[in-house]
Steps between C-alpha positions, in 0.01 A plus 500: 500500500267715287602573140452811290343290221235229503581244223606751237852537361660797678621789288826511697614198700798481732556138606725408794770751410832508690744786456865514605728807490877469455465120486453481880227726635155338486242777475181332361410161642235338280277793414185424309230745388247553223368818337165465315455694180357848556551495878710689756703274730694646795829352622533617859762480771758695698821640355732207414219243473588428134234703314742679263695182438177324406417770244851498357496123470182539292632779282837320461698796637680297770813427293598862512512474880686166510178317585378173348178296495631159602169309534143532379343650192328822388232502229325791332192440288567128509867524387819453697675840515769464768775458238402799288681835501322803652471644147325184374266506796397862436414401139276228639309759703659501848677806642648570843493843665798492730507611861626859542352623169830511300418777255770641273554824693663692210209425258166673495188321619388446141844369392484254789162384387618454141782265612231257612392437141841391377395132464208593275544553129222756458423803288529858620120519513477191722773641724304822538186303580687304773627824650151646513377179667759542773412873539134400533580293810770739626384854412764640734768359271359686203538826686859407594597333170781748420648498854817306579398192691772552760329823606148357533345375826520141627135447407555633148803278458295196609232600250767537229637152577152342476421704188827387337397140568163565337675622184607137442126411487527222763230258608682439834684749718723404792493801731757519776430711810294777325428677832862522618590852621179660383241705688175312576296714259738423211495127595120498476515680163746244356298204626182654355679519163615137533139391559387712206754340273397157624129561445514693173805355325480152662868521600585233760715613797729326744604766747751465778413731788580559868191717544269207572192704577500689169603205286223272632241773440579500126605140441282198418730245663807509720805299600710568812870427494728448799862405476468390139192286547124551434348468848142607423281560199140582433237740377605856566194583710543189712868572555418860601258365759733227628603553860858377446549733205368788704728402790822457305466751215267768618581497875132442574297227659146458631626649826616819325842630399805332653846630534770381261670323794180309578459398138862376486453302819181337372670432167777306677243289678285423199696399194346484153481152342589486132 
């Protein structure tokens, strides 16, 4: 199998992680992946493949959902982090943006953003500078800064959630399903901002995404999950050109578009090998 790094110590390393919910339900079955510093890595797969669970195991948010990492290890910047609290992990530079945006609907956009800086002991001047940095990447939020978040659009709420994460000044963002429920134009806008943040601010990203086509266009490397296992990995461009990936995730093959029923039938015949 190809690896995301060649000889270097990965910035984030997930090594043979197993996750069990409610002491009985095995969800992740030996997941391993690496994220190089300053890169965008896509975690792909259908709904229920284990993408969100993988991110929550990294950000140590599983306990709130009765989940537990029972095997394996997770390291960030060369240090084991799987026993840290989410608060401690944020202080070390890693933040997760949850699936479904999760803004505080009764707070304004700007108040939502300010909550992202709660782990930083900074001056009012530094706080203002951080806000302006967020508004630079999300000019739409500056226009809407006094609006209640619950009355903003889905795209604006997703921008608010990412902006709130930026207020913690992270070096690594775990981004869960950023395209979910959004119009294609807004999806492109958000992914362009992600690439901008990656290139200008050198923020590393691990993003879980069902929209394989868009994710692979912006990512450097990709992993595909099925039933809690990594079944394929590789350079994003190579994955996007792979016939099996086209067949299973894009409904395309060299023979043109196939129906969902055809893809399901082929998928039963040809099983992935972990």
